[in-house]
TIVOPA-571801 format. One record per residue (C-alpha): y, x, z. Coordinates in steps of 0.1 Angstrom, whole numbers, plus 5000, padded with zeros to 4 digits. Layout:
N
YXZ...
This chain:
459
219671435106219971655137222771655162223472005152224071905116226271615127228371855148228872095120229871815096232271665121233872005129234372075092235771725086238271745113239172105106238172235139237572585148237672815178240273085180243973085187245273365168248773275154250573545134253773355138253673325176255173665183257873615157258673275172258873415207261073695194263373445176263573235208264373545228267273615205268573265207268273275245269973615246272873495224273273185247273173385278275773625266277973345253277873155287278373475307281273605286282773255285282773255323284273605325286973505300287973185320288073395353289973685337292473445321293073255354293573585372295973735346297873405343298073365380299373725386301973705359303173355369303673495404305473795390307673585368308473355397309473655416311773775389313473435388313673425426315373755428317673665400318573345417319173535449321673745431323473445417323773305452324873635464327673635438328573275443328873335481331573615474329573915484329874085450332374335462335274215440338474085454338873815429342173935415340974135385341974105349339874075318338774395301340774485271339774665240337674565208335874245214337074215250340474035246339473705231340073495263342873565287343273465322342373565358338773655364336573405383334373605408332873345430333273105459335273315485335073025509331373065513329873185547329573555545326773595570324173425549320873625546319973685509316473795503316174135486319874205487320874545502324174735507323674875473323374535456327074485448326974815428323774765407324274395399325474335364326973995357329673805341331273465346332873195324334872895336335272585314337572305320337972005297335572145273337572465268336872805281339672895305338473205324336273485315335173785338333274055321334574335344331074385360329074425328329474645297326874495274328774165269332274125257334573825263333973655230330273675234330373555269332573255260330273175230327173175253328672965280330272715256326772675240325172605273327972365284327672165252323872115259324472025295322272305308323172435343320372685350317772905335317573205311319873275282318273585265318073845293320673675315319773435343322573185347323672895369326672665369328772535397331172245393334472205411336371895400336771915363335972285362332572425355331872795362328872965346327573285363325273505343323173795359321774065337317974075343317174315314315374565336313474295355312274125323311374455307309274535338307674185337306774215301305474575307303274455334302074155314301074385284299374625308297474355326296274195293295274535279293274615311291674275310290674325275289174665283287374505312286174215292284674465266283074665295281374345309280274245274278474585270276874555304275874185298274474265264272374545278271174355308270574025289267274145276265974205312267373875323265773645297262573845294260673635321261773315303260573445269257273545285256873215302257673035270255173235251252373185277253172805276252872775239249772995239248172785265248972465245247672605213244472765228243572465250244072225221241672445200239272455229239272075234238772005196235372165194233771955224235471645211233771695177230471745194230871435215231871225185228971355166226571295194227970945197227170875161223771005163223270775194224470485172222070575145219070585169220070295192222670105173226270045182227369915215230769865234230070185251229670395220232670215205234770315236233670665232234970675196238270535207238670775233237671065212240170945185242870925211242271255225241971415191245271265180246971395212245671745208246771745171250271635181250471895209249472175184252072035159254772035185253772385195254072495159257372325155258772525185257372825170258972755137255672775118255072395110254872485073256872215058256972185019260372085013261171904979263371624966261071314970261270944964261770845000261370474992257970524976256770745006257970495033256470195015253170375011253070485047254170145061251669925040248669985061250469875093250869525080247269455089247569665121250469445132248469125125245469265144247769325174249468985173252669085155254069085120255669355102258769295078260069565056263369605038263269915016265970004993264770134960265570464946266470644979265771024975265871305000265071665004262171655027258471705033256471395020253671435046256171465075258071165063254770965063253971085098257470975110256870625096253270605109254370715145257270475146255270175134252270265156254670275186256169945175252869765170251669875205254769795225256469505207256369165224253568935214254168705183257268915175258569055142258769435137261469525112261569825091264269925068265470225047268670265030270870545016273870655037276770875027277271215041280371105059278470835079276471105098273671355093271371325063271371105033268870845043268570625073265170475084265270205110262470045130263269765153261269535175261569295205260269415239259469215270261669445290263969735281263070065298265570145326267870445325268670665296266570545266266770885250264270995275261770815253261671125230260671345259257271475258254671255280257471025292256370665295258570395304255570175315252570375326250270095331250969945298250770265280247270315293246369975281247870025246246470385242249870555239249770935244253570985252254171245224254571045193258171005196258671365205256971445172259371205154262471375168261071725160260471645125263871485120265571775135263472025114264871835083268471875096268571505106268471315139266371065157268170825181267270515200269370215212268569885230270269555235269169215246265469275247265569455212264869825209265870015177264770355166266970525139265870835119268171015096266871265070
């Protein structure tokens, strides 16, 4: 049999062929572009929303503080006796005005009259609308509504009595800013009408929110239009990377098939040797690596082609795990399985078998000598986490990897490079495990404690 014949047979057996056309690659790149574009828009608009919210909140807080400050200045102005009233007035009469009799309380006339009041002008005494209520022994004794038309004596007394019963001495009551002064057993409430100021504040608040919303929509339109140009280089880079991986893998497969076929011819003609056996091992290793790289590339493209069905997961896991009992023994370990019967899941049977094989291959390579590798499968409720079944592979290790164990799922990551080279690990097996689990709507996690490492896959 010629070398050419062996090459053709080996290429056919391994399913190798030259060519890198992938009808789904363009669609995958387009889908990735849409995902990146959505993420970019969400992040950008989230940042814009936060900034606009902080700006609007800051401006309106300052504006509200200014309203309160000016109202308090007017209250101080009144209490200092600069309200322009001689203090000898009588309560207004008429409907709703004569509920409380007595002299009008108009402020502390003993206050120093040369105090500077911010914002107060010569016109302030004439445009300040206010009223006062005095309470002694829990009873309203004096009411002054001479400087306001919107509030009658009854209402003024009711407002002040309500505040007095709650023990409140300053703040807002409706549109009125108030403060209370205590002289002996007498408490005097002074209320300043802030209707115009509060109306102006609310008008500014509404306008600022409306303008911000319009600005937000304008930025959204700009970001949406510009996002395509922003993420285009990333999409092109991603597409080129995936094309390179797929094309390179296909290009590598053919020479590997030729090398393996030629090696078999050499063994037929000259017999097996440690050198030809080493060639077989290295070819098998590179073949597995290229197949996994192609698989990951297809997973990224969304073209892995899983055949989803409700399968007997217990049987699938047991079938995939059985061959590794002898593999574990040959590597100086022992495999112990605990597979619950009747566990079913909606999954691809071949993909599940691949997950089991990759996890057990990893465990048999890196577990401590003379240790027991434990594999278990059980059904879990939806409330316990993602998926309906939990596959766990646990084994002892001489030393746990330092840092974040989750990095073990990164492509080509190796916790111990020297040992990986001895055991033949490729660094992509666990990446395939996680990719399959996530494609099934599940998860793949790792944990470690006291020289024991555990991989958990939920499907």
